[in-house]
Kinemage of the C-alpha trace (Angstrom):
@kinemage 1
@onewidth
@group {chain A} dominant
@subgroup {mainchain}
@vectorlist {calphas} color= white
{ca unk a 1} P 31.664 -45.689 -32.745
{ca unk a 2} L 33.818 -47.732 -35.159
{ca unk a 3} L 32.218 -50.501 -37.188
{ca unk a 4} L 31.300 -53.565 -35.083
{ca unk a 5} L 33.847 -55.763 -36.841
{ca unk a 6} L 36.652 -53.506 -35.581
{ca unk a 7} L 35.487 -54.191 -32.036
{ca unk a 8} L 36.133 -57.915 -32.610
{ca unk a 9} L 39.721 -57.174 -33.668
{ca unk a 10} L 40.268 -55.021 -30.566
{ca unk a 11} L 38.708 -57.760 -28.411
{ca unk a 12} L 41.098 -60.364 -29.799
{ca unk a 13} L 44.082 -58.018 -29.417
{ca unk a 14} L 43.298 -57.335 -25.732
{ca unk a 15} L 42.668 -61.030 -25.021
{ca unk a 16} L 45.994 -61.922 -26.618
{ca unk a 17} L 47.900 -59.262 -24.697
{ca unk a 18} L 46.316 -60.584 -21.477
{ca unk a 19} L 47.638 -64.057 -22.460
{ca unk a 20} L 44.139 -65.539 -22.380
{ca unk a 21} L 43.629 -69.119 -23.568
{ca unk a 22} L 41.015 -67.819 -26.048
{ca unk a 23} L 41.764 -69.053 -29.554
{ca unk a 24} L 40.013 -69.697 -32.836
{ca unk a 25} L 40.691 -73.310 -33.856
{ca unk a 26} L 43.040 -73.520 -36.856
{ca unk a 27} L 40.451 -75.434 -38.923
{ca unk a 28} L 37.875 -72.678 -38.356
{ca unk a 29} L 40.412 -69.964 -39.205
{ca unk a 30} L 41.281 -71.771 -42.450
{ca unk a 31} L 37.576 -72.072 -43.263
{ca unk a 32} L 36.980 -68.398 -42.536
{ca unk a 33} L 39.935 -67.415 -44.792
{ca unk a 34} L 38.560 -69.506 -47.643
{ca unk a 35} L 35.001 -68.190 -47.233
{ca unk a 36} L 36.112 -64.555 -46.956
{ca unk a 37} L 38.134 -64.639 -50.137
{ca unk a 38} L 35.435 -66.565 -51.998
{ca unk a 39} L 32.708 -64.145 -50.882
{ca unk a 40} L 34.816 -61.137 -51.803
{ca unk a 41} L 35.195 -62.619 -55.275
{ca unk a 42} L 31.463 -63.409 -55.518
{ca unk a 43} L 30.510 -59.884 -54.492
{ca unk a 44} L 32.840 -58.441 -57.122
{ca unk a 45} L 31.537 -60.802 -59.798
{ca unk a 46} L 27.944 -59.960 -58.982
{ca unk a 47} L 28.737 -56.256 -59.309
{ca unk a 48} L 30.338 -56.952 -62.698
{ca unk a 49} L 27.350 -59.029 -63.933
{ca unk a 50} L 26.038 -57.349 -67.026
{ca unk a 51} L 28.384 -54.347 -66.629
{ca unk a 52} L 31.825 -55.608 -67.681
{ca unk a 53} L 33.306 -53.736 -70.655
{ca unk a 54} L 36.689 -53.156 -72.278
{ca unk a 55} L 36.842 -49.634 -70.844
{ca unk a 56} L 37.750 -51.154 -67.492
{ca unk a 57} L 41.055 -52.474 -68.760
{ca unk a 58} L 43.142 -49.260 -68.656
{ca unk a 59} L 42.227 -48.598 -65.018
{ca unk a 60} L 42.935 -52.210 -64.039
{ca unk a 61} L 46.341 -52.042 -65.729
{ca unk a 62} L 47.053 -48.772 -63.943
{ca unk a 63} L 46.221 -50.397 -60.627
{ca unk a 64} L 48.514 -53.278 -61.514
{ca unk a 65} L 51.289 -50.718 -62.226
{ca unk a 66} L 50.767 -49.308 -58.729
{ca unk a 67} L 51.439 -52.846 -57.463
{ca unk a 68} L 54.810 -52.722 -59.189
{ca unk a 69} L 55.728 -49.205 -58.067
{ca unk a 70} L 55.105 -49.670 -54.301
{ca unk a 71} L 57.618 -52.488 -53.658
{ca unk a 72} L 60.240 -50.786 -55.819
{ca unk a 73} L 59.865 -47.696 -53.628
{ca unk a 74} L 59.903 -49.681 -50.405
{ca unk a 75} L 62.963 -51.809 -51.220
{ca unk a 76} L 65.661 -49.035 -51.047
{ca unk a 77} L 64.057 -47.631 -47.892
{ca unk a 78} L 64.181 -51.012 -46.195
{ca unk a 79} L 67.681 -51.755 -47.464
{ca unk a 80} L 69.413 -48.452 -46.664
{ca unk a 81} L 67.287 -46.555 -44.102
{ca unk a 82} L 65.826 -49.458 -42.099
{ca unk a 83} L 69.196 -51.239 -42.655
{ca unk a 84} L 67.889 -54.738 -43.328
{ca unk a 85} L 69.833 -57.334 -45.252
{ca unk a 86} L 68.983 -57.909 -48.913
{ca unk a 87} L 66.761 -60.950 -48.370
{ca unk a 88} L 64.652 -59.287 -45.681
{ca unk a 89} L 64.431 -56.064 -47.702
{ca unk a 90} L 63.084 -57.963 -50.722
{ca unk a 91} L 60.750 -60.001 -48.520
{ca unk a 92} L 59.195 -57.067 -46.663
{ca unk a 93} L 58.963 -54.940 -49.855
{ca unk a 94} L 56.960 -57.814 -51.396
{ca unk a 95} L 54.659 -57.839 -48.327
{ca unk a 96} L 54.020 -54.094 -48.589
{ca unk a 97} L 53.574 -54.116 -52.333
{ca unk a 98} L 51.031 -56.886 -52.015
{ca unk a 99} L 47.765 -56.294 -50.141
{ca unk a 100} L 45.708 -57.427 -47.163
{ca unk a 101} L 42.421 -59.189 -47.962
{ca unk a 102} L 41.313 -58.609 -44.389
{ca unk a 103} L 41.880 -54.837 -44.633
{ca unk a 104} L 40.098 -54.856 -48.012
{ca unk a 105} L 37.091 -56.571 -46.460
{ca unk a 106} L 36.948 -53.974 -43.683
{ca unk a 107} L 37.153 -50.959 -45.997
{ca unk a 108} L 34.721 -52.447 -48.509
{ca unk a 109} L 32.186 -53.012 -45.722
{ca unk a 110} L 32.691 -49.410 -44.577
{ca unk a 111} L 32.228 -48.012 -48.096
{ca unk a 112} L 29.059 -50.059 -48.621
{ca unk a 113} L 27.669 -49.087 -45.225
{ca unk a 114} L 28.326 -45.381 -45.909
{ca unk a 115} L 26.646 -45.567 -49.328
{ca unk a 116} L 29.775 -44.473 -51.198
{ca unk a 117} L 29.671 -45.141 -54.962
{ca unk a 118} L 31.783 -48.134 -56.001
{ca unk a 119} L 32.825 -49.219 -59.476
{ca unk a 120} L 31.765 -52.790 -60.375
{ca unk a 121} L 35.407 -53.805 -60.855
{ca unk a 122} L 36.568 -52.629 -57.388
{ca unk a 123} L 37.096 -56.178 -56.114
{ca unk a 124} L 39.410 -56.830 -59.066
{ca unk a 125} L 41.812 -54.246 -57.595
{ca unk a 126} L 42.552 -56.785 -54.867
{ca unk a 127} L 43.711 -59.299 -57.466
{ca unk a 128} L 45.609 -56.672 -59.510
{ca unk a 129} L 47.560 -55.573 -56.453
{ca unk a 130} L 48.128 -59.048 -54.982
{ca unk a 131} L 50.377 -60.484 -57.674
{ca unk a 132} L 52.723 -57.894 -59.261
{ca unk a 133} L 54.561 -57.011 -56.091
{ca unk a 134} L 55.311 -60.614 -55.168
{ca unk a 135} L 56.447 -61.500 -58.696
{ca unk a 136} L 58.672 -58.467 -59.244
{ca unk a 137} L 60.389 -58.728 -55.831
{ca unk a 138} L 61.016 -62.423 -56.146
{ca unk a 139} L 62.267 -61.741 -59.682
{ca unk a 140} L 64.591 -59.080 -58.275
{ca unk a 141} L 65.842 -61.505 -55.632
{ca unk a 142} L 66.500 -64.112 -58.334
{ca unk a 143} L 68.362 -61.578 -60.458
{ca unk a 144} L 70.526 -60.460 -57.537
{ca unk a 145} L 71.266 -64.079 -56.728
{ca unk a 146} L 71.813 -65.009 -60.353
{ca unk a 147} L 68.786 -67.309 -60.422
{ca unk a 148} L 66.074 -67.483 -63.085
{ca unk a 149} L 62.843 -68.772 -61.594
{ca unk a 150} L 60.360 -66.335 -63.080
{ca unk a 151} L 58.252 -69.051 -64.742
{ca unk a 152} L 58.006 -70.981 -61.499
{ca unk a 153} L 57.180 -67.790 -59.576
{ca unk a 154} L 54.345 -66.925 -61.992
{ca unk a 155} L 52.913 -70.438 -61.771
{ca unk a 156} L 52.961 -70.477 -57.980
{ca unk a 157} L 51.522 -66.952 -57.752
{ca unk a 158} L 48.732 -67.578 -60.259
{ca unk a 159} L 47.725 -70.893 -58.681
{ca unk a 160} L 47.867 -69.744 -55.072
{ca unk a 161} L 44.788 -70.294 -52.925
{ca unk a 162} L 43.933 -66.636 -52.589
{ca unk a 163} L 44.144 -65.892 -56.341
{ca unk a 164} L 42.103 -68.976 -57.261
{ca unk a 165} L 39.410 -68.204 -54.688
{ca unk a 166} L 39.139 -64.551 -55.637
{ca unk a 167} L 39.319 -65.244 -59.383
{ca unk a 168} L 36.930 -68.180 -59.196
{ca unk a 169} L 34.501 -66.178 -57.097
{ca unk a 170} L 34.571 -63.275 -59.542
{ca unk a 171} L 33.940 -65.622 -62.468
{ca unk a 172} L 31.038 -67.449 -60.749
{ca unk a 173} L 29.482 -64.206 -59.556
{ca unk a 174} L 29.817 -62.648 -63.010
{ca unk a 175} L 28.337 -65.626 -64.808
{ca unk a 176} L 25.417 -66.269 -62.435
{ca unk a 177} L 24.680 -62.758 -61.151
{ca unk a 178} L 22.446 -61.965 -58.141
{ca unk a 179} L 19.570 -64.136 -59.353
{ca unk a 180} L 21.696 -67.219 -59.979
{ca unk a 181} L 23.383 -66.866 -56.592
{ca unk a 182} L 20.139 -66.312 -54.726
{ca unk a 183} L 20.000 -69.845 -53.208
{ca unk a 184} L 23.350 -69.434 -51.464
{ca unk a 185} L 23.290 -65.650 -50.960
{ca unk a 186} L 21.782 -65.656 -47.427
{ca unk a 187} L 24.487 -67.937 -46.066
{ca unk a 188} L 27.508 -66.478 -47.933
{ca unk a 189} L 26.724 -62.885 -48.807
{ca unk a 190} L 24.403 -62.309 -45.868
{ca unk a 191} L 26.911 -63.884 -43.447
{ca unk a 192} L 29.866 -61.809 -44.735
{ca unk a 193} L 30.086 -59.520 -41.702
{ca unk a 194} L 29.805 -62.426 -39.262
{ca unk a 195} L 32.659 -64.218 -41.007
{ca unk a 196} L 34.696 -61.016 -41.074
{ca unk a 197} L 34.131 -60.415 -37.341
{ca unk a 198} L 35.370 -63.905 -36.426
{ca unk a 199} L 38.332 -63.583 -38.811
{ca unk a 200} L 39.305 -60.251 -37.196
{ca unk a 201} L 39.008 -61.792 -33.755
{ca unk a 202} L 41.690 -64.310 -34.765
{ca unk a 203} L 43.744 -61.507 -36.358
{ca unk a 204} L 43.698 -59.657 -33.064
{ca unk a 205} L 44.948 -62.763 -31.244
{ca unk a 206} L 47.681 -63.234 -33.883
{ca unk a 207} L 48.737 -59.601 -33.668
{ca unk a 208} L 49.197 -59.878 -29.908
{ca unk a 209} L 51.264 -63.055 -30.369
{ca unk a 210} L 53.708 -61.646 -32.965
{ca unk a 211} L 54.185 -58.365 -31.024
{ca unk a 212} L 54.559 -59.736 -27.522
{ca unk a 213} L 57.298 -58.980 -26.671
{ca unk a 214} L 58.082 -56.160 -29.077
{ca unk a 215} L 61.482 -56.681 -30.756
{ca unk a 216} L 62.789 -53.242 -29.841
{ca unk a 217} L 66.101 -53.905 -31.557
{ca unk a 218} L 64.139 -53.578 -34.831
{ca unk a 219} L 62.823 -50.096 -33.962
{ca unk a 220} L 63.596 -48.825 -37.463
{ca unk a 221} L 61.355 -51.478 -39.021
{ca unk a 222} L 58.653 -50.832 -36.437
{ca unk a 223} L 58.736 -47.134 -37.286
{ca unk a 224} L 58.557 -47.986 -41.002
{ca unk a 225} L 55.567 -50.260 -40.424
{ca unk a 226} L 53.737 -47.545 -38.499
{ca unk a 227} L 54.398 -44.712 -40.960
{ca unk a 228} L 54.404 -46.513 -44.302
{ca unk a 229} L 50.596 -46.954 -44.430
{ca unk a 230} L 50.068 -43.152 -44.509
{ca unk a 231} L 52.708 -42.543 -47.177
{ca unk a 232} L 51.521 -45.472 -49.320
{ca unk a 233} L 47.879 -44.487 -48.771
{ca unk a 234} L 48.681 -40.982 -50.068
{ca unk a 235} L 50.252 -42.608 -53.143
{ca unk a 236} L 47.135 -44.720 -53.690
{ca unk a 237} L 44.939 -41.654 -53.280
{ca unk a 238} L 46.976 -39.747 -55.898
{ca unk a 239} L 46.668 -42.724 -58.301
{ca unk a 240} L 42.926 -42.904 -57.730
{ca unk a 241} L 42.498 -39.187 -58.362
{ca unk a 242} L 44.392 -39.488 -61.617
{ca unk a 243} L 42.037 -42.316 -62.616
{ca unk a 244} L 39.038 -40.158 -61.553
{ca unk a 245} L 37.603 -42.937 -59.397
{ca unk a 246} L 34.312 -42.505 -57.508
{ca unk a 247} L 34.479 -41.908 -53.765
{ca unk a 248} L 34.000 -45.496 -52.562
{ca unk a 249} L 36.461 -47.012 -55.030
{ca unk a 250} L 38.933 -44.211 -54.261
{ca unk a 251} L 38.767 -45.080 -50.557
{ca unk a 252} L 39.272 -48.771 -51.281
{ca unk a 253} L 42.290 -48.112 -53.518
{ca unk a 254} L 43.827 -45.741 -50.976
{ca unk a 255} L 43.420 -48.355 -48.210
{ca unk a 256} L 44.697 -51.191 -50.363
{ca unk a 257} L 47.831 -49.258 -51.232
{ca unk a 258} L 48.366 -48.631 -47.501
{ca unk a 259} L 47.956 -52.293 -46.540
{ca unk a 260} L 50.455 -55.148 -46.386
{ca unk a 261} L 49.987 -58.835 -47.107
{ca unk a 262} L 50.099 -61.424 -44.325
{ca unk a 263} L 48.678 -64.394 -46.237
{ca unk a 264} L 49.809 -64.588 -49.887
{ca unk a 265} L 53.211 -62.885 -49.588
{ca unk a 266} L 54.486 -64.968 -46.635
{ca unk a 267} L 53.670 -68.203 -48.453
{ca unk a 268} L 55.426 -67.081 -51.627
{ca unk a 269} L 58.442 -65.651 -49.831
{ca unk a 270} L 58.869 -68.696 -47.566
{ca unk a 271} L 59.040 -70.924 -50.641
{ca unk a 272} L 61.333 -68.714 -52.745
{ca unk a 273} L 63.559 -66.832 -50.241
{ca unk a 274} L 64.462 -69.421 -47.589
{ca unk a 275} L 66.941 -67.116 -45.843
{ca unk a 276} L 64.365 -64.328 -45.278
{ca unk a 277} L 63.102 -63.853 -41.733
{ca unk a 278} L 59.338 -64.303 -42.125
{ca unk a 279} L 58.846 -63.403 -38.482
{ca unk a 280} L 60.117 -59.872 -39.179
{ca unk a 281} L 57.749 -59.511 -42.111
{ca unk a 282} L 54.789 -60.735 -40.061
{ca unk a 283} L 55.690 -58.432 -37.168
{ca unk a 284} L 55.654 -55.463 -39.532
{ca unk a 285} L 52.671 -56.319 -41.735
{ca unk a 286} L 50.337 -58.074 -39.270
{ca unk a 287} L 51.685 -56.847 -35.941
{ca unk a 288} L 51.854 -53.134 -36.751
{ca unk a 289} L 50.527 -52.089 -40.178
{ca unk a 290} L 47.318 -54.131 -39.989
{ca unk a 291} L 46.132 -52.697 -36.635
{ca unk a 292} L 47.312 -49.205 -37.601
{ca unk a 293} L 45.035 -49.401 -40.652
{ca unk a 294} L 42.078 -51.133 -39.067
{ca unk a 295} L 42.001 -49.241 -35.762
{ca unk a 296} L 43.285 -45.808 -36.774
{ca unk a 297} L 44.058 -45.025 -40.395
{ca unk a 298} L 40.964 -45.976 -42.405
{ca unk a 299} L 38.938 -43.038 -40.990
{ca unk a 300} L 41.913 -40.806 -41.886
{ca unk a 301} L 41.879 -42.100 -45.457
{ca unk a 302} L 38.126 -41.510 -45.572
{ca unk a 303} L 38.706 -37.893 -44.513
{ca unk a 304} L 41.380 -37.514 -47.199
{ca unk a 305} L 38.987 -38.841 -49.818
{ca unk a 306} L 36.148 -36.538 -48.726
{ca unk a 307} L 38.500 -33.550 -48.915
{ca unk a 308} L 39.875 -34.633 -52.302
{ca unk a 309} L 36.461 -35.072 -53.936
{ca unk a 310} L 34.988 -32.027 -52.234
{ca unk a 311} L 32.365 -33.810 -50.090
């Protein structure tokens, strides 16, 4: 049986396809998004408590480089094979270079449940992959349009809600550690899976909404969204093997590379590329890639990792 949180995503997806009036109120969804990102940051900071060292920096920079490579690989595919216009190619490449916090939460829970070894800095990979893709693709768009907004792009990216919550959570968790966070740990850390289940319920409902009806005229993009996770996951696996990551962290990096953003990237693209079709990006990243990863591909990545490390 898949993890219980996956069942909540499937439940929401079926309910949405049946056109049920079931919905998670927007205020609760916003609260869950905030809590999930904060708790992910806290968990990463607690793991770093007393274990942070300068030797982590090369691996973090390498992960950040992966965040630059992925959108630069995706852009020509989207532009010339999928045959999108320039704005949509840049937009969707930014979504696929960036990452999904929801997918990260699912794979992290799986790795912890399976007892796979995880590096203390694993949560920082989420931050290192979130920003570079958005910045470089918006920078490319500005260069192609003859605009120079890099400073504004950096400011908006670094002060976005997701980055602040993850970064702030990591800092608080690192400074206070498990003992300092003990008073709030039962509600936040202990309630992580409950929050994730409710979040995925809403993601299932959203997926049904953006994919019903399927825009069959964009079959090339739909095919890209279904196949890209496996190709990008293989790239993430190769990177992780070069970095000699332990099994759990290797699975997380593989899955992150395979994921696509549906929170941070849409907000940044909407503000900076007004002529991009955000609906297309959401259809690809949330409507297809997210369920492919959560319902199907993560066990495949886990099998790849076990084969690669010889377990």
